[in-house]
N, C-alpha and C positions, 0 to 999 in steps of 0.2 A: 331843665326835667318839667314835664307835665306831670300836675295832679293825676292819679289813677282814681278818680272818685268813684268809677263805678266797677273798677275790678272785682272780682268774686273774691270771699274773704272766708275762713273758716275759725275766726276769732275775732275779737275786739281789735280796734284802730286806738291806737297809743298816742296821745297828743305828750311830748316828752319838751319839757321847759327845764333852762338851763340860768338860773338867775347866778349873775355873776357883778363882781363890784363894780365893772367896766360896761358889761352890756347885758340883756337880757335876749335870750336864743330860744326860737322854739320850731317843732318840725314834727310832722304826724309820722309814725312809722305802722307799717304792715303786723299783722302778727307774727309773722316768720323774722321780725327785724329789719326788712328793707324800709329806704325812705320813700314816704308815698308823696313828699311836698319837697317842695324848695325850702331850705333853714331860711327863716326872717330873723332880725335884729333890731333890738332899739339899744340907745344907750342909756344907763343906769343914770336915773337923777338923782342930783344932792340938792338939800337934803332928801333922804329917802326915809319918809314917814311911812308906816303901814299902809294907810289910805291911798298916798301916794303911788306903793308900789303895785297895788290890787289895780289902779286905773291903768296903770301902764304895762299890765299883764293883760288886762281885758283889752286894750287897743291891740296889743301883740298876736294875742288869741284871734282875733280877727282876721288876720291875714293869711291864718290856715283854713284847710279843707275841714270835713266832716270829722269827727272822730268820737268815740264810746267812753275814751276815760282819759285820765290826765296824770301823769308822773312828773314832778317837780323837784329839780336840784337845789339847794338853798345854801349861803353861804354862812355858814353857822350852827349850831349845837339843837338838834331838833329832838325832841320826845313826845312821842306818842301826837304826833301832828301841831304840838306847840313849841314855839320859840323858848327856847333855853338862856340864849345867848347869840349875840348876830355881831361881832366886832366891824364888819366891813358899814353897815347900815346904823350904827351906833356913833358913828361920826358925820358930821357937816359936809365935810368933803375926804378924799382919798388924802391920807396923811397925817391928817387932822387929830386932835385927842377925842375921847371919847365926850361926846356932851351927856349930860345926867337927863335930861329932857329927853333925848333919841332913847338913852336906855331904858329908861322908864316906858315910853311908849312900846318898845319892842319887846322887852321880858315878858313871859308869859304869853304873848298873843297867838291866838287860836290861829294859826295862819292856814292849817290843813282845811278845817272847818270854812274858814271865810272863803277860800280858794274855791271848795266844791259846792257852796252857795251860790256863788258870782257865776262861776262855769256851768252848774246844773248837769257837774256830771260825777260820777265816781272819782275818788283823786286820792292820791297819794303825795304826801311830801317826805322828804330825807335830805339830811346833808349832802352837799355837792360831790364830796370828796366819796359818799359813800354810794351815791347812784354810777358816779364815774367807774366805781371799783367793780359794781356788780358787770358792767359791759367788759371789763379787762381780765379780769383772775381767770387763774386756771383750775380752782377749785381745790387744790392739793397742796397742803400744808399750812403753816403761816403765811401771809401774803399780806402785804404792806403797801398800801396807794396813798401816794403824797401828790397834792395840786398845788401849782404854783401859778398864783395870778396875781389880783389886787394884794388879797392875804395868802395864808398858807393853809389847806384843807389834809386832813388826813383817815384812813379809813380803814378796818384791821379784819382780815378773814381770818378762820380758821376752817380749812378742807370744804370752802366753800360758804360757809355760813358767815353772816353779817355779823359781828361782834359790836355790844353796845358803843354808841359814838363817845369817842375820849377824844380832848382837846389838847392832843399832844403838843402841838404847835406854843401852848403858852408856857411850853416850859423855857425857865430863864436859858440864856445862851448869849454868851460876850456881854453880859450888864443889863442885856432887854431880854425878848422873847424871840422865838424862831419866827412867830407870826411877823414881827415889826422886822427882825433884819434882814428876813429872804421876801418881803414884798415887794410888792412893784415901788413903792413910793422910794424906798430904800434905794433899788436898784437904780432909777432914775437918778438918785444923790450919788453915789458911789461908782457909777458907773459898770458896762457889764462884766469885765474881766474879774474886777474886785469881788461882784454881785455872784458869777458863776463859784468862784473860791468858796465864799462864803455859804453857798447852796450846798457845795460837795462837804463840807463840815456838816452842815446840819443835818444831811442826809446820813453821815457816819453817826452823827447823836441819836437820829432816831432807830438805826440797825440799835446800838446799845440798848434802847430801851425796848424795843418788841422783839429782836432776834427772828428775824424774818425771811424764811426760805427764800422768797422774790421781793422785790420792790417795785412797783410800779410808779413812774412820774409822770403824771397828765396836768392838766390847765395850760390856759393862754401861755404862758412864759417858759413853759415845758421843753419848748421848740428852740428856746434861746440857749440852751446846755449842749454840748458836744457829745454826741452817743458815743464815742471812741474814748471819751475820760471820765466817764460817771463812774465807772468800776463793777466788778462783776455781778451776777443776778439782778442787775437792775435793768429796766424795760421803760424807753420813753414812749409812751403812748398818746395818739391822736386827742384834740381837744374835743373832736367830734364824740369821743366816748361819754362824755358828760350828758350827752342826749340819748344817746343810742342805748344806756343802761337804764333808759325808761321801763321795758318790756321787764327785763330781769327784777327790777326794783317790786313789782306787780307780784312775781314767782316767789318773790320774797319774804312777801307782807301778806299773801293771800290775796283771793279775789273778791272777798265778800264787799259788797257797797258800803260806805260810810258818808253817805249823803246827808246831812244834819237836817233837822226840822226844819220846814219853809222852803226848802230848795228841790225843784222838781227834776225828775229824770228823763 
């Protein structure tokens, strides 16, 4: 696909970034949600400190055409643009225990402000499951979005409204947490079939907690499930939704610019 950099626009172009535990992806979207560029990807480095992630994202963005604003999905709890918790990057490598030094570096980090300053563009940052959910929900009733990747993400919507983010995957599950039990590292340990069985049990546990009208399953590992066996009122959604939700994220958080002092527009 060729970049449509000179195409007419009736609104802002959005650079959508999906930060994952294994890969960093970016694409530019037109105002109507069409892809205006090819998706580009970089491997997620470990250990991934805030400065390392920022430099990797700068390099990733350099591969994309001009844009007016930025939406970022992040694999951790985000509140008002600040990192509350980040399971993936608190470890020196996938599957390793949390590292106290990395936990301290990430906890409270002002990620949205840091990215807005470096990109010099209005920027929104939210949990990656929240962003993916913005692209796939119907807007009717209670809807739950689960992402299966390096870890497990979750987002809850009611009548189209994104509810405050909750780390439901940290709930106890078989002596550990859903985050660990159904993560990618565990999938490699126990094999695909046992992992699938475990994920279906976890989906039942999520439903018991939230009582959703519909459940959506996304993330890089969602394609490893069998759509015919996931159960009723459940839909597997494509991983690209993590990028396509970038426009809807702006619609749910407003269009006012929040570029910090020192950044240029």
